[in-house]
Biopython code that builds the backbone (N, CA, C, O; Angstrom):
import numpy as np
from Bio.PDB.StructureBuilder import StructureBuilder

atoms = [
    (1, "UNK", "N", (18.253, -37.775, 7.152)),
    (1, "UNK", "CA", (17.913, -36.443, 7.552)),
    (1, "UNK", "C", (19.091, -35.503, 7.335)),
    (1, "UNK", "O", (18.904, -34.358, 6.925)),
    (2, "UNK", "N", (20.295, -35.974, 7.606)),
    (2, "UNK", "CA", (21.470, -35.143, 7.378)),
    (2, "UNK", "C", (21.663, -34.875, 5.893)),
    (2, "UNK", "O", (22.146, -33.810, 5.508)),
    (3, "UNK", "N", (21.281, -35.854, 5.049)),
    (3, "UNK", "CA", (21.433, -35.667, 3.610)),
    (3, "UNK", "C", (20.522, -34.561, 3.092)),
    (3, "UNK", "O", (20.930, -33.769, 2.242)),
    (4, "UNK", "N", (19.287, -34.499, 3.597)),
    (4, "UNK", "CA", (18.361, -33.471, 3.132)),
    (4, "UNK", "C", (18.843, -32.090, 3.583)),
    (4, "UNK", "O", (18.695, -31.113, 2.849)),
    (5, "UNK", "N", (19.412, -32.005, 4.772)),
    (5, "UNK", "CA", (19.936, -30.731, 5.266)),
    (5, "UNK", "C", (21.132, -30.293, 4.423)),
    (5, "UNK", "O", (21.252, -29.118, 4.078)),
    (6, "UNK", "N", (22.012, -31.231, 4.091)),
    (6, "UNK", "CA", (23.180, -30.910, 3.288)),
    (6, "UNK", "C", (22.766, -30.488, 1.878)),
    (6, "UNK", "O", (23.339, -29.550, 1.323)),
    (7, "UNK", "N", (21.790, -31.163, 1.300)),
    (7, "UNK", "CA", (21.356, -30.801, -0.049)),
    (7, "UNK", "C", (20.681, -29.425, -0.042)),
    (7, "UNK", "O", (20.823, -28.655, -0.992)),
    (8, "UNK", "N", (19.948, -29.122, 1.035)),
    (8, "UNK", "CA", (19.323, -27.802, 1.148)),
    (8, "UNK", "C", (20.384, -26.715, 1.262)),
    (8, "UNK", "O", (20.279, -25.674, 0.612)),
    (9, "UNK", "N", (21.408, -26.950, 2.087)),
    (9, "UNK", "CA", (22.482, -25.969, 2.248)),
    (9, "UNK", "C", (23.281, -25.810, 0.963)),
    (9, "UNK", "O", (23.708, -24.704, 0.630)),
    (10, "UNK", "N", (23.484, -26.898, 0.245)),
    (10, "UNK", "CA", (24.223, -26.817, -1.014)),
    (10, "UNK", "C", (23.411, -26.028, -2.038)),
    (10, "UNK", "O", (23.969, -25.224, -2.784)),
    (11, "UNK", "N", (22.095, -26.252, -2.078)),
    (11, "UNK", "CA", (21.239, -25.509, -3.001)),
    (11, "UNK", "C", (21.188, -24.032, -2.640)),
    (11, "UNK", "O", (21.200, -23.179, -3.527)),
    (12, "UNK", "N", (21.131, -23.719, -1.349)),
    (12, "UNK", "CA", (21.106, -22.320, -0.910)),
    (12, "UNK", "C", (22.434, -21.641, -1.227)),
    (12, "UNK", "O", (22.467, -20.477, -1.627)),
    (13, "UNK", "N", (23.512, -22.368, -1.046)),
    (13, "UNK", "CA", (24.828, -21.811, -1.347)),
    (13, "UNK", "C", (24.973, -21.524, -2.835)),
    (13, "UNK", "O", (25.526, -20.493, -3.218)),
    (14, "UNK", "N", (24.484, -22.420, -3.669)),
    (14, "UNK", "CA", (24.554, -22.220, -5.108)),
    (14, "UNK", "C", (23.692, -21.031, -5.533)),
    (14, "UNK", "O", (24.113, -20.226, -6.363)),
    (15, "UNK", "N", (22.501, -20.921, -4.976)),
    (15, "UNK", "CA", (21.611, -19.807, -5.314)),
    (15, "UNK", "C", (22.216, -18.486, -4.863)),
    (15, "UNK", "O", (22.134, -17.488, -5.579)),
    (16, "UNK", "N", (22.818, -18.474, -3.689)),
    (16, "UNK", "CA", (23.440, -17.252, -3.178)),
    (16, "UNK", "C", (24.621, -16.850, -4.053)),
    (16, "UNK", "O", (24.833, -15.665, -4.311)),
    (17, "UNK", "N", (25.386, -17.832, -4.506)),
    (17, "UNK", "CA", (26.537, -17.568, -5.354)),
    (17, "UNK", "C", (26.104, -17.014, -6.707)),
    (17, "UNK", "O", (26.803, -16.178, -7.278)),
    (18, "UNK", "N", (24.967, -17.462, -7.227)),
    (18, "UNK", "CA", (24.478, -16.977, -8.508)),
    (18, "UNK", "C", (23.931, -15.554, -8.389)),
    (18, "UNK", "O", (23.963, -14.807, -9.367)),
    (19, "UNK", "N", (23.437, -15.169, -7.232)),
    (19, "UNK", "CA", (22.842, -13.849, -7.051)),
    (19, "UNK", "C", (23.881, -12.756, -6.816)),
    (19, "UNK", "O", (23.602, -11.586, -7.078)),
    (20, "UNK", "N", (25.041, -13.098, -6.340)),
    (20, "UNK", "CA", (26.065, -12.090, -6.081)),
    (20, "UNK", "C", (26.737, -11.676, -7.389)),
    (20, "UNK", "O", (26.948, -12.509, -8.271)),
    (21, "UNK", "N", (27.070, -10.396, -7.515)),
    (21, "UNK", "CA", (27.750, -9.943, -8.734)),
    (21, "UNK", "C", (29.180, -10.469, -8.788)),
    (21, "UNK", "O", (29.748, -10.822, -7.755)),
    (22, "UNK", "N", (29.760, -10.525, -9.968)),
    (22, "UNK", "CA", (31.137, -11.009, -10.089)),
    (22, "UNK", "C", (32.108, -10.082, -9.361)),
    (22, "UNK", "O", (31.849, -8.884, -9.246)),
    (23, "UNK", "N", (33.206, -10.615, -8.875)),
    (23, "UNK", "CA", (34.172, -9.796, -8.134)),
    (23, "UNK", "C", (34.731, -8.630, -8.955)),
    (23, "UNK", "O", (35.026, -7.569, -8.404)),
    (24, "UNK", "N", (34.877, -8.825, -10.263)),
    (24, "UNK", "CA", (35.397, -7.738, -11.097)),
    (24, "UNK", "C", (34.431, -6.548, -11.097)),
    (24, "UNK", "O", (34.869, -5.397, -11.075)),
    (25, "UNK", "N", (33.139, -6.813, -11.121)),
    (25, "UNK", "CA", (32.150, -5.738, -11.079)),
    (25, "UNK", "C", (32.199, -5.016, -9.736)),
    (25, "UNK", "O", (32.122, -3.789, -9.686)),
    (26, "UNK", "N", (32.326, -5.761, -8.671)),
    (26, "UNK", "CA", (32.427, -5.141, -7.338)),
    (26, "UNK", "C", (33.680, -4.270, -7.251)),
    (26, "UNK", "O", (33.625, -3.159, -6.725)),
    (27, "UNK", "N", (34.783, -4.756, -7.752)),
    (27, "UNK", "CA", (36.021, -3.972, -7.746)),
    (27, "UNK", "C", (35.896, -2.710, -8.576)),
    (27, "UNK", "O", (36.371, -1.648, -8.174)),
    (28, "UNK", "N", (35.252, -2.823, -9.747)),
    (28, "UNK", "CA", (35.047, -1.653, -10.594)),
    (28, "UNK", "C", (34.196, -0.612, -9.882)),
    (28, "UNK", "O", (34.519, 0.576, -9.919)),
    (29, "UNK", "N", (33.118, -1.035, -9.238)),
    (29, "UNK", "CA", (32.246, -0.094, -8.536)),
    (29, "UNK", "C", (32.956, 0.572, -7.364)),
    (29, "UNK", "O", (32.737, 1.755, -7.099)),
    (30, "UNK", "N", (33.796, -0.169, -6.666)),
    (30, "UNK", "CA", (34.566, 0.412, -5.564)),
    (30, "UNK", "C", (35.547, 1.455, -6.106)),
    (30, "UNK", "O", (35.671, 2.541, -5.540)),
    (31, "UNK", "N", (36.240, 1.132, -7.197)),
    (31, "UNK", "CA", (37.162, 2.100, -7.797)),
    (31, "UNK", "C", (36.429, 3.331, -8.325)),
    (31, "UNK", "O", (36.928, 4.450, -8.209)),
    (32, "UNK", "N", (35.267, 3.129, -8.897)),
    (32, "UNK", "CA", (34.474, 4.250, -9.398)),
    (32, "UNK", "C", (34.060, 5.175, -8.255)),
    (32, "UNK", "O", (34.162, 6.396, -8.376)),
    (33, "UNK", "N", (33.600, 4.606, -7.161)),
    (33, "UNK", "CA", (33.221, 5.416, -5.998)),
    (33, "UNK", "C", (34.428, 6.135, -5.412)),
    (33, "UNK", "O", (34.318, 7.284, -4.984)),
    (34, "UNK", "N", (35.567, 5.473, -5.389)),
    (34, "UNK", "CA", (36.786, 6.087, -4.866)),
    (34, "UNK", "C", (37.235, 7.260, -5.745)),
    (34, "UNK", "O", (37.614, 8.312, -5.231)),
    (35, "UNK", "N", (37.192, 7.081, -7.048)),
    (35, "UNK", "CA", (37.562, 8.163, -7.968)),
    (35, "UNK", "C", (36.602, 9.342, -7.840)),
    (35, "UNK", "O", (37.036, 10.493, -7.874)),
    (36, "UNK", "N", (35.308, 9.074, -7.696)),
    (36, "UNK", "CA", (34.337, 10.145, -7.516)),
    (36, "UNK", "C", (34.632, 10.915, -6.233)),
    (36, "UNK", "O", (34.629, 12.146, -6.234)),
    (37, "UNK", "N", (34.886, 10.200, -5.146)),
    (37, "UNK", "CA", (35.169, 10.861, -3.870)),
    (37, "UNK", "C", (36.433, 11.707, -3.949)),
    (37, "UNK", "O", (36.478, 12.815, -3.416)),
    (38, "UNK", "N", (37.457, 11.186, -4.614)),
    (38, "UNK", "CA", (38.707, 11.941, -4.730)),
    (38, "UNK", "C", (38.529, 13.188, -5.606)),
    (38, "UNK", "O", (39.065, 14.248, -5.281)),
    (39, "UNK", "N", (37.788, 13.073, -6.705)),
    (39, "UNK", "CA", (37.590, 14.241, -7.569)),
    (39, "UNK", "C", (36.704, 15.273, -6.896)),
    (39, "UNK", "O", (36.908, 16.472, -7.083)),
    (40, "UNK", "N", (35.730, 14.838, -6.120)),
    (40, "UNK", "CA", (34.880, 15.769, -5.380)),
    (40, "UNK", "C", (35.697, 16.515, -4.333)),
    (40, "UNK", "O", (35.535, 17.724, -4.160)),
    (41, "UNK", "N", (36.571, 15.800, -3.635)),
    (41, "UNK", "CA", (37.420, 16.436, -2.626)),
    (41, "UNK", "C", (38.387, 17.426, -3.267)),
    (41, "UNK", "O", (38.616, 18.509, -2.730)),
    (42, "UNK", "N", (38.953, 17.057, -4.409)),
    (42, "UNK", "CA", (39.875, 17.969, -5.097)),
    (42, "UNK", "C", (39.145, 19.213, -5.591)),
    (42, "UNK", "O", (39.682, 20.317, -5.501)),
    (43, "UNK", "N", (37.936, 19.055, -6.109)),
    (43, "UNK", "CA", (37.151, 20.194, -6.560)),
    (43, "UNK", "C", (36.746, 21.104, -5.420)),
    (43, "UNK", "O", (36.734, 22.326, -5.569)),
    (44, "UNK", "N", (36.417, 20.518, -4.288)),
    (44, "UNK", "CA", (36.057, 21.316, -3.118)),
    (44, "UNK", "C", (37.264, 22.079, -2.590)),
    (44, "UNK", "O", (37.135, 23.220, -2.148)),
    (45, "UNK", "N", (38.425, 21.457, -2.636)),
    (45, "UNK", "CA", (39.638, 22.120, -2.154)),
    (45, "UNK", "C", (40.078, 23.235, -3.104)),
    (45, "UNK", "O", (40.616, 24.249, -2.659)),
    (46, "UNK", "N", (39.855, 23.055, -4.406)),
    (46, "UNK", "CA", (40.285, 24.049, -5.383)),
    (46, "UNK", "C", (39.391, 25.285, -5.356)),
    (46, "UNK", "O", (39.859, 26.392, -5.620)),
    (47, "UNK", "N", (38.126, 25.108, -5.043)),
    (47, "UNK", "CA", (37.215, 26.238, -4.994)),
    (47, "UNK", "C", (36.695, 26.598, -6.370)),
    (47, "UNK", "O", (36.792, 25.803, -7.306)),
    (48, "UNK", "N", (36.134, 27.812, -6.496)),
    (48, "UNK", "CA", (35.572, 28.234, -7.782)),
    (48, "UNK", "C", (36.652, 28.369, -8.853)),
    (48, "UNK", "O", (37.805, 28.672, -8.545)),
    (49, "UNK", "N", (36.280, 28.145, -10.093)),
    (49, "UNK", "CA", (37.260, 28.185, -11.176)),
    (49, "UNK", "C", (37.327, 29.539, -11.854)),
    (49, "UNK", "O", (38.230, 29.779, -12.656)),
    (50, "UNK", "N", (36.391, 30.433, -11.550)),
    (50, "UNK", "CA", (36.386, 31.758, -12.180)),
    (50, "UNK", "C", (36.178, 32.822, -11.109)),
    (50, "UNK", "O", (35.481, 32.576, -10.125)),
    (51, "UNK", "N", (36.767, 33.992, -11.283)),
    (51, "UNK", "CA", (36.555, 35.069, -10.310)),
    (51, "UNK", "C", (35.083, 35.467, -10.264)),
    (51, "UNK", "O", (34.438, 35.587, -11.306)),
    (52, "UNK", "N", (34.565, 35.667, -9.089)),
    (52, "UNK", "CA", (33.186, 36.081, -8.917)),
    (52, "UNK", "C", (32.178, 34.957, -8.997)),
    (52, "UNK", "O", (30.976, 35.204, -8.901)),
    (53, "UNK", "N", (32.635, 33.733, -9.169)),
    (53, "UNK", "CA", (31.707, 32.614, -9.248)),
    (53, "UNK", "C", (31.250, 32.234, -7.841)),
    (53, "UNK", "O", (32.060, 32.164, -6.917)),
    (54, "UNK", "N", (29.968, 31.994, -7.688)),
    (54, "UNK", "CA", (29.408, 31.649, -6.390)),
    (54, "UNK", "C", (28.797, 30.259, -6.452)),
    (54, "UNK", "O", (28.723, 29.646, -7.517)),
    (55, "UNK", "N", (28.366, 29.776, -5.309)),
    (55, "UNK", "CA", (27.763, 28.452, -5.234)),
    (55, "UNK", "C", (26.459, 28.379, -6.004)),
    (55, "UNK", "O", (25.937, 29.396, -6.461)),
    (56, "UNK", "N", (25.939, 27.175, -6.145)),
    (56, "UNK", "CA", (24.717, 26.954, -6.902)),
    (56, "UNK", "C", (23.516, 26.997, -5.984)),
    (56, "UNK", "O", (22.821, 25.993, -5.832)),
    (57, "UNK", "N", (23.260, 28.130, -5.374)),
    (57, "UNK", "CA", (22.084, 28.299, -4.527)),
    (57, "UNK", "C", (20.910, 28.748, -5.367)),
    (57, "UNK", "O", (20.643, 28.193, -6.432)),
    (58, "UNK", "N", (20.217, 29.751, -4.880)),
    (58, "UNK", "CA", (19.074, 30.300, -5.610)),
    (58, "UNK", "C", (19.472, 31.619, -6.249)),
    (58, "UNK", "O", (18.746, 32.607, -6.138)),
    (59, "UNK", "N", (20.604, 31.642, -6.907)),
    (59, "UNK", "CA", (21.129, 32.862, -7.510)),
    (59, "UNK", "C", (20.185, 33.382, -8.573)),
    (59, "UNK", "O", (19.800, 32.653, -9.488)),
    (60, "UNK", "N", (19.816, 34.642, -8.449)),
    (60, "UNK", "CA", (18.985, 35.279, -9.443)),
    (60, "UNK", "C", (17.499, 35.168, -9.178)),
    (60, "UNK", "O", (16.731, 35.951, -9.737)),
    (61, "UNK", "N", (17.055, 34.229, -8.347)),
    (61, "UNK", "CA", (15.633, 34.060, -8.109)),
    (61, "UNK", "C", (15.071, 35.082, -7.132)),
    (61, "UNK", "O", (13.892, 35.430, -7.206)),
    (62, "UNK", "N", (15.898, 35.561, -6.227)),
    (62, "UNK", "CA", (15.389, 36.495, -5.236)),
    (62, "UNK", "C", (15.802, 37.934, -5.535)),
    (62, "UNK", "O", (15.595, 38.816, -4.701)),
    (63, "UNK", "N", (16.374, 38.183, -6.691)),
    (63, "UNK", "CA", (16.811, 39.527, -7.054)),
    (63, "UNK", "C", (15.839, 40.129, -8.061)),
    (63, "UNK", "O", (15.217, 39.400, -8.833)),
    (64, "UNK", "N", (15.704, 41.442, -8.059)),
    (64, "UNK", "CA", (14.888, 42.064, -9.108)),
    (64, "UNK", "C", (15.534, 41.851, -10.467)),
    (64, "UNK", "O", (16.750, 41.680, -10.552)),
    (65, "UNK", "N", (14.741, 41.857, -11.525)),
    (65, "UNK", "CA", (15.304, 41.558, -12.841)),
    (65, "UNK", "C", (16.237, 42.674, -13.283)),
    (65, "UNK", "O", (15.991, 43.854, -13.032)),
    (66, "UNK", "N", (17.294, 42.277, -13.935)),
    (66, "UNK", "CA", (18.261, 43.234, -14.437)),
    (66, "UNK", "C", (19.360, 43.587, -13.464)),
    (66, "UNK", "O", (20.178, 44.455, -13.766)),
    (67, "UNK", "N", (19.415, 42.941, -12.288)),
    (67, "UNK", "CA", (20.457, 43.274, -11.315)),
    (67, "UNK", "C", (21.500, 42.184, -11.202)),
    (67, "UNK", "O", (22.249, 42.158, -10.225)),
    (68, "UNK", "N", (21.575, 41.304, -12.147)),
    (68, "UNK", "CA", (22.603, 40.259, -12.100)),
    (68, "UNK", "C", (21.996, 38.905, -11.877)),
    (68, "UNK", "O", (20.802, 38.691, -12.089)),
    (69, "UNK", "N", (22.839, 37.989, -11.445)),
    (69, "UNK", "CA", (22.392, 36.624, -11.209)),
    (69, "UNK", "C", (22.524, 35.756, -12.445)),
    (69, "UNK", "O", (22.596, 34.532, -12.344)),
    (70, "UNK", "N", (22.556, 36.380, -13.607)),
    (70, "UNK", "CA", (22.716, 35.601, -14.826)),
    (70, "UNK", "C", (23.806, 36.203, -15.703)),
    (70, "UNK", "O", (23.699, 36.170, -16.929)),
    (71, "UNK", "N", (24.823, 36.736, -15.110)),
    (71, "UNK", "CA", (25.928, 37.303, -15.862)),
    (71, "UNK", "C", (25.535, 38.630, -16.470)),
    (71, "UNK", "O", (25.013, 39.503, -15.777)),
    (72, "UNK", "N", (25.781, 38.794, -17.765)),
    (72, "UNK", "CA", (25.473, 40.048, -18.441)),
    (72, "UNK", "C", (24.150, 39.967, -19.188)),
    (72, "UNK", "O", (23.873, 40.819, -20.032)),
    (73, "UNK", "N", (23.346, 38.986, -18.903)),
    (73, "UNK", "CA", (22.083, 38.815, -19.607)),
    (73, "UNK", "C", (21.044, 39.853, -19.186)),
    (73, "UNK", "O", (20.069, 40.050, -19.910)),
    (74, "UNK", "N", (21.212, 40.523, -18.047)),
    (74, "UNK", "CA", (20.216, 41.452, -17.547)),
    (74, "UNK", "C", (20.012, 42.662, -18.433)),
    (74, "UNK", "O", (18.913, 43.215, -18.455)),
    (75, "UNK", "N", (21.037, 43.099, -19.171)),
    (75, "UNK", "CA", (20.905, 44.289, -20.001)),
    (75, "UNK", "C", (20.731, 43.962, -21.479)),
    (75, "UNK", "O", (20.805, 44.863, -22.314)),
    (76, "UNK", "N", (20.502, 42.705, -21.820)),
    (76, "UNK", "CA", (20.352, 42.335, -23.221)),
    (76, "UNK", "C", (18.889, 42.355, -23.617)),
    (76, "UNK", "O", (18.017, 42.000, -22.823)),
    (77, "UNK", "N", (18.621, 42.772, -24.848)),
    (77, "UNK", "CA", (17.270, 42.763, -25.384)),
    (77, "UNK", "C", (16.994, 41.360, -25.927)),
    (77, "UNK", "O", (17.670, 40.915, -26.854)),
    (78, "UNK", "N", (16.031, 40.676, -25.374)),
    (78, "UNK", "CA", (15.764, 39.301, -25.739)),
    (78, "UNK", "C", (14.671, 39.173, -26.802)),
    (78, "UNK", "O", (14.326, 38.052, -27.176)),
    (79, "UNK", "N", (14.117, 40.275, -27.299)),
    (79, "UNK", "CA", (13.060, 40.236, -28.314)),
    (79, "UNK", "C", (13.692, 40.362, -29.689)),
    (79, "UNK", "O", (13.923, 41.468, -30.178)),
    (80, "UNK", "N", (13.970, 39.215, -30.312)),
    (80, "UNK", "CA", (14.598, 39.228, -31.615)),
    (80, "UNK", "C", (13.706, 38.669, -32.686)),
    (80, "UNK", "O", (14.176, 38.389, -33.789)),
    (81, "UNK", "N", (12.438, 38.494, -32.405)),
    (81, "UNK", "CA", (11.507, 37.929, -33.397)),
    (81, "UNK", "C", (11.021, 38.980, -34.357)),
    (81, "UNK", "O", (11.197, 40.175, -34.118)),
    (82, "UNK", "N", (10.404, 38.546, -35.452)),
    (82, "UNK", "CA", (9.897, 39.450, -36.464)),
    (82, "UNK", "C", (8.528, 39.997, -36.119)),
    (82, "UNK", "O", (8.022, 40.874, -36.817)),
    (83, "UNK", "N", (7.910, 39.490, -35.040)),
    (83, "UNK", "CA", (6.561, 39.925, -34.707)),
    (83, "UNK", "C", (6.534, 41.147, -33.775)),
    (83, "UNK", "O", (5.441, 41.609, -33.448)),
    (84, "UNK", "N", (7.631, 41.672, -33.349)),
    (84, "UNK", "CA", (7.650, 42.843, -32.456)),
    (84, "UNK", "C", (8.171, 44.023, -33.165)),
    (84, "UNK", "O", (8.263, 45.103, -32.582)),
]
sb = StructureBuilder()
sb.init_structure("model")
sb.init_model(0)
sb.init_chain("A")
sb.init_seg("    ")
for serial, (resi, resn, name, xyz) in enumerate(atoms, 1):
    if name == "N":
        sb.init_residue(resn, " ", resi, " ")
    sb.init_atom(name, np.array(xyz, "f"), 0.0, 1.0, " ", f" {name:<3s}", serial, name[0])
structure = sb.get_structure()
């Protein structure tokens, strides 16, 4: 009876070992997550990279057309086809 229990535990241990990813992959994923967190924190601390730049909310969707929200595109003529 002890032999069957030991063989079952050995088989479960082997199956569990085969299902886990290699340690190098786990280390790579941890480093990747750490680098992402550090770059996100640095970007948040630095703030916007251009004067007048705002967050990525609903910019331009709640404004009347031609009043901004898309840079200088509001005053440009977008009809450049030959059919007009």
